[in-house]
C-alpha positions in Angstrom: 178.6 278.7 -116.4 180.6 278.7 -112.9 180.8 282.2 -111.7 182.1 281.5 -108.4 185.7 282.6 -107.7 188.3 281.1 -105.2 189.8 284.2 -104.6 189.0 287.8 -103.5 187.7 290.0 -106.6 187.5 293.1 -104.7 191.3 293.8 -104.3 193.2 296.5 -105.9 194.8 294.0 -108.2 191.4 292.8 -109.7 189.8 296.2 -109.7 192.3 297.6 -112.1 190.9 295.3 -114.7 187.3 296.7 -114.7 186.0 298.4 -117.9 185.9 302.1 -118.1 182.5 303.6 -117.6 180.5 305.3 -120.4 180.6 308.5 -117.7 184.3 308.3 -117.2 185.1 308.0 -120.8 183.0 311.3 -121.6 185.0 313.1 -118.9 188.2 312.0 -120.7 186.6 313.2 -124.2 185.9 316.7 -122.3 189.6 316.6 -121.2 190.7 316.1 -125.0 188.3 318.7 -126.1 189.9 321.2 -123.8 193.1 320.3 -125.7 194.9 317.8 -123.4 196.8 314.7 -124.4 196.4 311.6 -122.8 199.2 311.7 -120.2 198.1 315.3 -119.1 194.3 314.1 -118.9 195.4 311.1 -116.7 197.3 313.6 -114.2 194.3 315.9 -114.0 192.0 313.1 -113.6 194.1 311.4 -110.8 194.3 314.8 -109.1 190.7 315.3 -109.0 190.2 311.9 -107.7 192.6 312.7 -104.8 190.3 315.2 -103.7 187.6 313.1 -102.7 186.8 310.4 -99.8 187.9 306.8 -100.7 190.3 308.4 -103.2 192.7 305.0 -102.9 190.2 302.9 -103.6 188.8 304.9 -106.6 192.4 305.2 -107.9 192.8 301.3 -108.0 189.3 301.0 -109.9 189.8 300.6 -113.5 186.2 301.8 -114.3 186.7 305.2 -112.7 190.3 305.6 -113.2 191.4 303.7 -116.5 194.8 302.7 -117.1 197.4 304.4 -119.6 196.7 302.2 -122.4 192.8 302.7 -122.3 193.4 306.4 -122.1 195.7 306.3 -125.1 193.2 304.3 -126.9 190.4 306.8 -126.0 192.7 309.6 -127.1 193.3 307.8 -130.5 189.7 307.1 -131.0 188.9 310.8 -130.2 191.5 312.3 -132.3 190.3 310.1 -135.4 186.6 311.2 -134.8 187.7 314.8 -134.6 190.4 315.2 -137.0 190.5 312.2 -139.3 193.0 309.3 -140.0 196.7 310.3 -139.5 197.5 309.0 -142.8 194.5 310.9 -144.6 193.5 314.1 -142.5 192.1 316.0 -145.6 189.0 313.9 -145.7 188.1 315.2 -142.2 189.1 318.7 -143.2 186.7 318.4 -146.3 184.0 317.4 -144.0 184.5 320.2 -141.7 185.0 323.1 -144.2 181.3 324.3 -143.7 181.8 324.3 -139.9 185.0 326.0 -140.2 183.6 328.6 -142.6 180.8 329.5 -140.1 182.9 329.9 -137.2 185.3 332.2 -139.5 188.2 329.9 -139.2 
């Protein structure tokens, strides 16, 4: 397999296609746990990145600053894991009944 490129792979155009790291995915899951939707999580994440050195490079890096489609997918996955399928939310509610009762909900 030939892995050499005839173009630069460290440009902002190519860096945006990097896969999100597990650590950044966990950060977004925490945003969702705090009640944020995908758009709000993106804005907060980018605001935090802007506070750091090399912020423009980090903003262009898809592994550290995922694109909208990736964040929407993460939010959909998080929602399904926490609230169940949109078409059948009762299954997840039944699963969580004991936990809710323990918390007085």
